[in-house]
C-alpha positions in Angstrom: 93.9 82.2 65.6 96.1 85.4 66.3 95.0 85.0 70.0 96.2 81.3 70.1 99.5 82.1 69.0 99.9 85.1 71.7 98.5 83.0 74.3 100.9 80.2 73.2 104.0 82.5 73.2 103.1 84.1 76.7 102.9 80.6 78.0 106.3 80.1 76.7 107.6 83.0 78.2 106.4 82.1 81.5 107.9 78.7 81.7 111.1 80.0 80.6 111.0 82.6 83.4 110.5 80.0 85.6 112.9 77.3 84.2 115.8 79.2 83.2 116.9 80.9 86.6 116.8 77.5 88.1 118.8 75.9 85.6 121.4 78.6 85.2 121.9 79.7 88.9 123.5 77.1 90.9 123.3 77.9 94.4 121.4 78.1 98.0 118.5 80.3 98.0 118.7 81.3 101.6 116.4 83.8 103.3 116.9 87.3 104.1 116.4 86.2 108.0 119.5 83.8 107.6 121.7 86.8 105.7 120.9 89.4 108.1 121.7 87.2 111.3 125.2 86.5 109.7 125.7 89.8 109.0 125.2 91.1 112.4 127.1 88.3 114.1 130.0 89.3 111.6 129.8 92.8 112.7 129.3 92.3 116.6 129.7 88.6 117.6 128.4 89.6 121.1 124.8 90.4 119.7 122.0 88.8 121.5 118.6 88.8 119.6 115.8 90.9 121.5 113.4 87.7 121.8 113.1 84.6 120.4 110.5 82.9 118.1 107.3 81.5 119.6 107.8 78.4 117.4 111.0 77.0 115.5 109.3 75.6 112.1 111.1 73.4 109.7 112.3 75.1 106.4 109.5 73.4 104.3 107.0 74.6 106.7 108.0 78.1 106.6 108.4 77.9 102.7 105.0 76.7 102.5 103.6 79.4 104.6 105.4 82.1 102.6 104.0 80.8 99.3 100.6 80.7 100.9 100.9 84.2 101.8 102.1 85.0 98.1 99.1 83.4 96.5 96.6 84.9 99.0 98.0 88.2 97.9 98.2 87.4 94.2 94.5 86.1 94.7 93.2 89.5 96.5 95.1 91.5 93.7 93.9 89.8 90.9 90.3 89.7 92.5 90.6 93.4 92.8 91.7 94.0 89.2 89.0 91.8 87.8 86.4 93.6 89.9 87.5 97.1 88.9 87.8 95.9 85.1 84.4 94.6 85.3 83.0 97.6 86.7 84.6 99.6 84.1 83.3 97.6 81.3 79.8 97.9 82.7 80.2 101.5 82.8 81.3 101.5 79.5 78.4 99.8 78.3 76.0 101.9 79.9 77.5 104.9 78.3 77.3 103.4 74.7 73.5 102.3 75.3 72.8 106.1 76.7 74.4 107.3 73.3 72.6 104.7 71.4 69.4 105.9 72.7 
């Protein structure tokens, strides 16, 4: 029963962490590239970029690719942590068996 309440509280905390910033912050969530470009043109209006992008992607596609990259990274980190924890638990179990024998 204790775990049920703890899990429910953690789920509520995650939901609040996602929803509250969206409700409390009204503004444009622009990217760092756009902010850097505007800062550079403010400093030096004659600045010319060194190269052009290979393809101009719509904003939704860029956001989707960024989210996919973040999800894949989180998946790799989660898999690695799970694998390491499983190995550690297996080692601990083997050590306990050796002590009992």
